[in-house]
C-alpha positions as CSV (number, residue, x, y, z in Angstrom):
1,X,-14.6,13.5,-19.4
2,X,-14.3,17.1,-21.4
3,X,-11.5,17.9,-23.0
4,X,-10.3,21.0,-24.4
5,X,-8.0,21.1,-28.1
6,X,-5.7,23.6,-29.2
7,X,-5.4,25.3,-32.7
8,X,-1.7,25.1,-32.2
9,X,-1.8,21.2,-31.4
10,X,0.1,21.2,-28.6
11,X,-1.3,19.1,-25.4
12,X,-1.4,21.4,-21.9
13,X,-3.3,21.1,-18.8
14,X,-5.5,23.8,-18.8
15,X,-5.9,25.5,-15.5
16,X,-10.0,25.1,-14.6
17,X,-9.9,27.8,-12.2
18,X,-8.3,31.4,-11.3
19,X,-5.3,32.4,-8.2
20,X,-6.8,35.0,-5.8
21,X,-4.5,34.3,-3.0
22,X,-0.6,34.0,-3.3
23,X,2.2,32.9,-1.2
24,X,5.6,34.3,-2.3
25,X,7.9,31.8,-2.6
26,X,12.2,32.3,-2.7
27,X,14.8,30.4,-4.5
28,X,17.9,30.4,-3.0
29,X,21.4,30.2,-4.6
30,X,23.2,26.7,-5.1
31,X,25.6,27.8,-2.3
32,X,23.1,28.1,0.0
33,X,21.2,25.4,-1.3
34,X,23.9,23.2,-0.4
35,X,24.5,24.2,3.1
36,X,20.5,23.4,3.7
37,X,20.8,19.8,2.3
38,X,23.8,19.4,4.3
39,X,22.2,20.6,6.9
40,X,19.1,18.4,6.9
41,X,21.3,15.4,6.4
42,X,20.5,14.8,2.7
43,X,17.4,14.1,3.9
44,X,14.5,16.2,1.6
45,X,12.0,15.5,4.9
46,X,14.2,17.8,7.6
47,X,14.7,20.4,5.1
48,X,12.6,23.7,6.5
49,X,9.7,25.6,4.2
50,X,12.1,28.8,4.1
51,X,14.7,26.8,2.3
52,X,12.6,25.1,-0.5
53,X,11.2,26.6,-3.9
54,X,8.6,24.4,-5.4
55,X,7.7,22.2,-2.5
56,X,7.3,19.4,-4.7
57,X,7.4,16.3,-1.2
58,X,3.5,15.7,-1.1
59,X,0.2,16.5,-1.7
60,X,-0.8,15.3,1.8
61,X,-2.4,18.3,3.4
62,X,-0.9,21.0,1.1
63,X,-3.3,20.7,-2.3
64,X,-5.4,24.3,-2.5
65,X,-8.9,24.5,-1.2
66,X,-11.0,26.7,-2.6
67,X,-13.1,29.8,-1.9
68,X,-16.1,27.6,-0.4
69,X,-14.1,25.0,1.5
70,X,-12.5,28.4,3.0
71,X,-16.1,30.1,3.4
72,X,-17.3,26.7,5.3
73,X,-14.6,26.8,7.7
74,X,-16.8,29.8,9.2
75,X,-19.7,27.6,9.9
76,X,-17.7,25.7,12.4
77,X,-19.5,24.3,15.5
78,X,-17.2,24.0,18.5
79,X,-19.5,21.6,20.8
80,X,-17.5,18.9,21.9
81,X,-20.3,16.8,21.7
82,X,-22.7,16.4,19.1
83,X,-21.6,18.5,16.7
84,X,-23.4,20.1,13.7
85,X,-20.2,19.8,12.0
86,X,-19.7,16.4,12.3
87,X,-23.1,15.5,11.2
88,X,-22.6,17.6,8.2
89,X,-19.3,16.4,7.8
90,X,-21.0,12.3,8.7
91,X,-23.8,12.9,5.8
92,X,-21.8,14.0,2.7
93,X,-19.7,10.6,3.7
94,X,-22.9,8.5,4.0
95,X,-24.0,10.1,0.7
96,X,-20.7,9.6,-1.1
97,X,-20.2,6.1,0.1
98,X,-23.4,5.2,1.2
99,X,-21.8,3.9,4.2
100,X,-23.9,4.9,7.9
101,X,-21.2,4.6,10.3
102,X,-17.7,6.7,10.4
103,X,-15.4,7.2,13.0
104,X,-13.1,10.5,12.8
105,X,-9.7,10.1,13.2
106,X,-7.0,13.1,12.9
107,X,-5.4,11.5,9.9
108,X,-5.4,8.6,7.8
109,X,-2.5,7.0,9.9
110,X,-4.8,7.3,13.0
111,X,-6.9,4.9,11.0
112,X,-4.5,2.8,10.3
113,X,-3.5,2.2,13.7
114,X,-7.2,1.7,15.2
115,X,-7.7,-0.9,12.2
116,X,-4.1,-3.0,12.9
117,X,-4.9,-3.1,16.5
118,X,-8.9,-4.1,16.3
119,X,-7.8,-6.8,13.6
120,X,-4.0,-7.5,13.4
121,X,-2.6,-10.7,16.1
122,X,0.9,-12.0,15.6
123,X,1.1,-14.0,13.2
124,X,-1.6,-12.9,11.2
125,X,-1.6,-11.9,7.6
126,X,-2.7,-9.0,5.7
127,X,-2.2,-9.2,2.0
128,X,-2.5,-6.4,-0.3
129,X,-1.8,-4.7,-3.7
130,X,1.0,-3.0,-2.4
131,X,1.9,-1.2,1.1
132,X,2.3,2.1,2.3
133,X,4.8,3.0,4.6
134,X,2.4,4.0,7.8
135,X,0.1,1.0,6.7
136,X,3.0,-1.9,7.1
137,X,4.8,0.0,10.2
138,X,1.7,-0.6,12.7
139,X,1.0,-3.8,10.7
140,X,4.5,-4.9,11.8
141,X,4.4,-3.0,15.3
142,X,1.6,-5.5,16.8
143,X,3.2,-8.6,15.1
144,X,1.6,-9.2,11.6
145,X,3.1,-9.6,8.2
146,X,2.4,-7.7,4.6
147,X,1.9,-9.7,1.4
148,X,2.1,-7.8,-1.7
149,X,0.2,-9.3,-4.1
150,X,0.4,-6.7,-6.6
151,X,-0.3,-7.5,-10.8
152,X,3.0,-8.5,-12.5
153,X,3.3,-5.3,-14.6
154,X,2.8,-3.0,-11.7
155,X,6.8,-3.6,-10.2
156,X,7.6,-2.6,-14.1
157,X,8.2,0.9,-14.2
158,X,8.0,1.1,-17.9
159,X,4.9,-1.4,-18.9
160,X,1.8,0.7,-20.9
161,X,-0.5,-1.3,-18.5
162,X,-3.6,1.2,-17.7
163,X,-4.2,-0.3,-14.3
164,X,-1.4,-1.0,-12.5
165,X,-2.2,-1.1,-9.1
166,X,-4.6,-4.1,-10.2
167,X,-5.3,-6.8,-6.9
168,X,-3.4,-10.2,-8.2
169,X,-6.9,-12.1,-7.2
170,X,-5.6,-15.5,-8.6
171,X,-2.5,-15.2,-5.3
172,X,-5.1,-14.4,-3.1
173,X,-7.0,-17.4,-3.9
174,X,-3.5,-19.0,-3.4
175,X,-2.5,-17.7,-0.4
176,X,-6.2,-18.5,1.3
177,X,-5.4,-22.3,0.2
178,X,-2.2,-22.5,1.4
179,X,-2.3,-20.5,4.5
180,X,-6.2,-20.5,4.9
181,X,-8.7,-17.6,5.7
182,X,-8.8,-17.7,9.3
183,X,-4.7,-16.2,9.1
184,X,-5.9,-13.6,7.2
185,X,-6.8,-10.0,9.4
186,X,-8.1,-8.2,6.5
187,X,-7.3,-7.7,2.6
188,X,-6.2,-4.4,2.3
189,X,-6.4,-2.2,-1.7
190,X,-5.3,0.6,-1.8
191,X,-6.2,3.7,-4.3
192,X,-3.7,4.5,-6.4
193,X,-0.8,3.2,-5.2
194,X,1.8,5.4,-3.5
195,X,5.2,3.7,-3.7
196,X,5.0,2.6,-7.4
197,X,4.5,5.6,-8.8
198,X,0.6,6.2,-7.9
199,X,-0.5,3.3,-10.5
200,X,-4.7,2.9,-9.8
201,X,-6.8,-0.1,-9.9
202,X,-9.4,-0.7,-12.5
203,X,-13.0,-0.9,-10.8
204,X,-13.5,-4.7,-12.5
205,X,-10.5,-5.7,-10.6
206,X,-12.2,-4.3,-6.9
207,X,-15.0,-6.1,-7.8
208,X,-12.7,-9.5,-8.5
209,X,-11.1,-9.0,-5.2
210,X,-14.7,-8.4,-3.5
211,X,-15.3,-11.9,-4.6
212,X,-12.5,-13.5,-3.4
213,X,-13.0,-12.0,-0.2
214,X,-17.1,-13.1,-0.1
215,X,-15.7,-16.9,-1.1
216,X,-13.3,-16.9,1.6
217,X,-15.1,-14.8,4.6
218,X,-12.9,-12.4,4.5
219,X,-12.8,-8.4,5.2
220,X,-11.9,-5.8,3.1
221,X,-10.6,-2.0,3.7
222,X,-9.9,-0.2,1.0
223,X,-7.2,2.7,2.0
224,X,-9.0,5.7,-0.1
225,X,-6.7,8.0,0.2
226,X,-5.8,8.8,-3.3
227,X,-9.1,7.9,-4.1
228,X,-9.2,11.0,-6.9
229,X,-6.8,10.3,-8.7
230,X,-7.7,6.4,-9.4
231,X,-11.4,8.0,-9.9
232,X,-10.6,10.4,-12.4
233,X,-7.8,6.8,-14.2
234,X,-11.3,4.7,-13.8
235,X,-13.0,7.4,-15.8
236,X,-10.8,7.9,-18.5
237,X,-9.3,4.6,-19.3
238,X,-11.8,2.0,-18.3
239,X,-14.3,1.3,-20.6
240,X,-16.9,-0.5,-18.8
241,X,-16.6,2.6,-16.8
242,X,-17.2,5.4,-19.2
243,X,-21.1,5.6,-18.7
244,X,-20.9,6.1,-15.3
245,X,-20.6,9.7,-13.2
246,X,-17.8,10.0,-10.5
247,X,-20.4,9.8,-7.7
248,X,-21.4,6.7,-9.5
249,X,-18.1,5.4,-9.8
250,X,-16.8,6.5,-6.0
251,X,-20.3,4.7,-4.4
252,X,-19.4,1.6,-6.7
253,X,-15.4,1.0,-5.4
254,X,-17.0,1.9,-1.8
255,X,-20.0,-1.1,-2.1
256,X,-17.5,-3.7,-2.8
257,X,-15.8,-2.6,0.3
258,X,-16.6,-3.5,4.0
259,X,-14.3,-0.8,5.2
260,X,-13.3,2.6,3.4
261,X,-10.6,4.6,5.3
262,X,-8.7,7.6,4.3
263,X,-6.5,10.7,5.4
264,X,-8.1,13.7,4.6
265,X,-5.2,15.4,3.8
266,X,-5.1,13.8,0.6
267,X,-9.0,13.3,-0.1
268,X,-10.8,16.4,1.3
269,X,-7.8,19.2,1.0
270,X,-8.0,19.1,4.9
271,X,-6.3,18.0,8.1
272,X,-7.8,14.9,9.2
273,X,-9.2,11.6,8.6
274,X,-11.5,8.4,8.9
275,X,-12.5,5.2,8.7
276,X,-16.2,4.9,6.9
277,X,-17.9,1.3,7.9
278,X,-20.8,-0.8,6.7
279,X,-21.4,-3.4,9.1
280,X,-22.7,-2.0,12.9
281,X,-21.0,-5.0,14.3
282,X,-17.2,-3.7,12.7
283,X,-18.0,-0.2,13.5
284,X,-18.4,-1.4,17.3
285,X,-15.1,-3.1,16.9
286,X,-13.3,-0.4,16.4
287,X,-15.4,3.2,18.3
288,X,-14.1,2.2,21.7
289,X,-10.6,3.0,20.1
290,X,-11.1,6.8,19.1
291,X,-12.5,8.4,22.5
292,X,-8.7,6.4,23.2
293,X,-6.2,7.5,21.2
294,X,-8.4,10.4,19.5
295,X,-10.9,12.4,21.2
296,X,-14.9,11.9,21.4
297,X,-16.6,10.7,18.8
298,X,-17.9,13.7,16.9
299,X,-14.2,15.1,16.4
300,X,-11.8,12.6,16.9
301,X,-8.3,14.9,17.2
302,X,-9.7,16.9,14.0
303,X,-10.5,20.9,14.3
304,X,-13.9,21.2,13.4
305,X,-12.9,24.7,11.0
306,X,-11.2,21.5,9.3
307,X,-14.1,19.3,9.6
308,X,-16.4,21.9,7.5
309,X,-13.5,22.2,5.1
310,X,-12.8,18.3,4.6
311,X,-17.2,17.9,4.0
312,X,-17.1,20.7,0.9
313,X,-13.7,18.9,-0.4
314,X,-15.2,15.6,0.1
315,X,-18.1,17.2,-2.2
316,X,-15.9,18.8,-5.1
317,X,-14.1,15.6,-5.2
318,X,-16.8,14.3,-6.8
319,X,-16.6,17.2,-9.9
320,X,-14.9,16.0,-12.9
321,X,-13.4,19.3,-13.6
322,X,-11.4,19.4,-10.1
323,X,-10.1,15.5,-10.2
324,X,-8.6,16.0,-13.5
325,X,-6.2,18.8,-12.8
326,X,-3.8,16.6,-10.4
327,X,-3.5,13.9,-13.4
328,X,-3.6,16.6,-16.4
329,X,-0.3,18.5,-15.0
330,X,1.2,14.9,-13.9
331,X,1.3,13.3,-17.4
332,X,2.3,17.0,-19.0
333,X,5.6,16.8,-17.0
334,X,6.0,12.8,-17.5
335,X,5.3,13.2,-21.0
336,X,8.0,16.0,-21.1
337,X,10.5,14.3,-19.3
338,X,10.4,11.2,-21.2
339,X,10.3,13.5,-24.5
340,X,14.0,14.0,-23.1
341,X,15.0,11.2,-22.2
342,X,14.6,11.3,-18.4
343,X,13.7,7.8,-17.1
344,X,10.0,8.3,-15.3
345,X,7.5,5.7,-14.6
346,X,4.9,5.0,-17.0
347,X,2.5,5.8,-17.9
348,X,1.5,9.1,-15.6
349,X,-0.2,7.8,-12.3
350,X,-1.6,10.0,-9.4
351,X,0.1,12.2,-7.1
352,X,3.3,13.4,-8.9
353,X,5.8,13.2,-11.3
354,X,7.8,9.6,-10.6
355,X,11.9,9.6,-11.8
356,X,13.5,6.1,-12.0
357,X,16.7,6.6,-9.7
358,X,17.8,3.5,-10.8
359,X,18.3,4.3,-14.4
360,X,18.8,7.8,-13.8
361,X,21.9,7.2,-11.7
362,X,22.8,3.3,-12.9
363,X,26.4,3.3,-11.7
364,X,25.1,3.5,-8.7
365,X,24.2,0.3,-6.3
366,X,20.9,0.0,-4.0
367,X,23.1,0.1,-1.1
368,X,23.9,3.3,-1.8
369,X,20.7,4.3,-1.6
370,X,19.8,6.1,-5.6
371,X,16.5,7.7,-4.8
372,X,17.7,9.6,-1.9
373,X,20.6,11.1,-3.6
374,X,18.9,12.0,-6.8
375,X,16.6,13.6,-4.5
376,X,19.4,15.7,-2.7
377,X,20.5,16.4,-6.4
378,X,16.9,17.8,-7.6
379,X,17.3,20.2,-5.0
380,X,20.5,20.8,-5.3
381,X,19.8,21.5,-9.1
382,X,16.5,23.2,-8.9
383,X,15.5,24.2,-4.6
384,X,12.5,21.8,-5.8
385,X,12.1,19.1,-3.0
386,X,11.0,15.9,-3.7
387,X,10.6,12.5,-2.2
388,X,12.5,9.7,-1.9
389,X,10.3,6.3,-2.1
390,X,13.5,3.3,-2.7
391,X,15.2,1.2,-0.1
392,X,15.3,4.6,2.5
393,X,11.8,4.5,2.8
394,X,11.9,0.5,3.9
395,X,12.7,-0.4,7.1
396,X,15.4,-3.1,8.1
397,X,14.8,-7.0,9.3
398,X,14.3,-8.0,12.8
399,X,17.9,-9.1,11.7
400,X,19.6,-5.9,10.8
401,X,19.4,-7.4,7.1
402,X,18.3,-4.4,4.7
403,X,15.6,-5.6,2.4
404,X,16.1,-3.6,-1.0
405,X,12.8,-1.7,-2.3
406,X,11.3,-2.6,-5.6
407,X,11.5,0.2,-6.8
408,X,14.0,3.5,-6.4
409,X,12.4,6.7,-7.5
410,X,12.0,10.3,-6.4
411,X,8.4,11.4,-6.5
412,X,7.5,15.3,-7.6
413,X,4.4,16.0,-6.3
414,X,2.1,17.5,-7.6
415,X,-0.7,19.1,-5.3
416,X,-3.9,20.1,-7.1
417,X,-4.3,23.9,-7.9
418,X,-0.5,24.7,-6.6
419,X,1.5,25.4,-8.6
420,X,1.8,26.9,-12.6
421,X,3.1,25.5,-15.3
422,X,5.8,27.5,-16.0
423,X,6.8,27.1,-12.6
424,X,6.9,22.7,-13.5
425,X,8.5,24.4,-17.1
426,X,11.4,25.2,-14.4
427,X,10.9,21.8,-12.5
428,X,11.6,19.8,-15.6
429,X,14.3,21.9,-17.3
430,X,16.6,21.3,-14.5
431,X,15.7,17.8,-14.4
432,X,17.5,18.0,-18.2
433,X,20.2,19.6,-16.7
434,X,20.6,17.3,-14.0
435,X,20.1,13.8,-16.6
436,X,22.7,15.4,-18.3
437,X,25.3,15.7,-15.4
438,X,24.0,12.3,-13.8
439,X,27.3,10.8,-13.8
440,X,28.5,13.7,-10.9
441,X,26.1,12.4,-8.6
442,X,27.2,9.8,-6.0
443,X,25.8,7.6,-2.9
444,X,24.6,8.4,0.2
445,X,25.5,6.4,3.5
446,X,23.5,6.5,7.1
447,X,25.4,8.8,9.8
448,X,22.0,8.5,12.0
449,X,19.1,5.4,11.4
450,X,16.2,5.9,13.4
451,X,14.5,2.2,13.6
452,X,11.1,3.0,12.9
453,X,10.3,4.7,9.5
454,X,13.7,5.8,9.4
455,X,12.9,8.1,5.7
456,X,11.2,10.4,8.0
457,X,14.0,11.7,10.5
458,X,17.6,9.6,9.5
459,X,20.2,11.6,8.2
460,X,23.3,10.7,5.4
461,X,26.1,11.9,3.9
462,X,27.4,11.9,0.6
463,X,30.1,9.3,-0.1
464,X,33.0,11.4,-1.6
465,X,32.3,15.9,-2.8
466,X,30.0,14.5,-5.4
467,X,27.9,17.1,-4.1
468,X,30.5,20.5,-4.3
469,X,31.5,19.2,-8.1
470,X,27.5,19.5,-9.0
471,X,27.5,22.6,-7.4
472,X,30.5,23.5,-9.5
473,X,29.2,22.0,-12.9
474,X,26.2,24.4,-12.0
475,X,27.9,27.5,-12.1
476,X,30.1,26.5,-15.2
477,X,27.1,25.8,-17.1
478,X,24.2,28.5,-15.5
479,X,26.7,31.7,-14.4
480,X,25.1,33.6,-11.9
481,X,21.8,32.3,-12.1
482,X,19.7,31.0,-9.0
């Protein structure tokens, strides 16, 4: 990819866009941040956006649209059936992925619901490189079992491997030998593994998974929600793909799969999603569920205006200058935090910078939810909203026992084309201060624990008065600063 070298020798990301519309932000005093996070039950999902300075919770639905996307929304065809808007979106997906059939859905988890309802039965197995929260919930809900077959280095926060999201193909072959191909509903690969630091898989690894699926007669499904980041890393890190263009890499990835589904909140920068299918029989198996649960086959619960924006957004995803913006900013943030001794997942992946809460708060047991505690402390120290990606994001077993997550991470998402470098520098500065005062941060316990997807709307409280102590230390160090 093209690179810009600074005469000063600095290594900084360079924005390949200009800002033309802005949104005012507010940074509350720390005392008001304490009240806000307490009201939210120390769950950053429950914070009101008016109380957030920099929203690094997610990139889902909050990436900045381009001028071309905004303009395209005015072309939308509102027809309930046979909309020209759908035809434009379908044609763009066919051009990019080379798959003839498309089922629209209102977002990625709706696509997961359709896939699970079609293929998963009680006792079914769904092996994957790593799970995503809603993916697992849909599979478990209909009686299936998720098996994570990530490569060994994928669960190491600081292993230097370039492709820590790779699928363990040998483990897949062993699973088939032990349990039988008939027990497997489908095989799922997730581009840019969300829960373990946004780590990518290689094109070569995907082709090896395809070969294994072909040997055993298995359907291969790719979650392409974080495709843009994975494309960047393949282009940058995989020597055998360096000569390929972004469209060529995309097509090669799709050619290895039977089904590609995605959340357009991440891929395409709109609000929607869908399922691309190669085989007509597979398409027909799922087709009836779209009008039943989502909407007619030419909108699937999406706004036609969003569909027009997604069509342009997909086209822009084939642009190297667009897809490099997230990873380059994340790499900068990770490198800076690492240089100051703040423990982070390395190498930098996609989606955001991932802070390792188990090392950051090594005095807390996992049963006190260190990632959730750290996310609350980050908000207190900075007004920055990150997301817990650890044990709080897991779900209790049927017997009530609690599985401990492989990692305890706080994700600081970097939506594309949203934050300036000075805003990222502010977040880094406050994390440095928090790390220096990490001994003040205590654990959390549940006061309201939902049974399903508890991390979205459950509430916790601090164990002890550590939050007040952190506020007092902030005032002692920063005076009347916000």
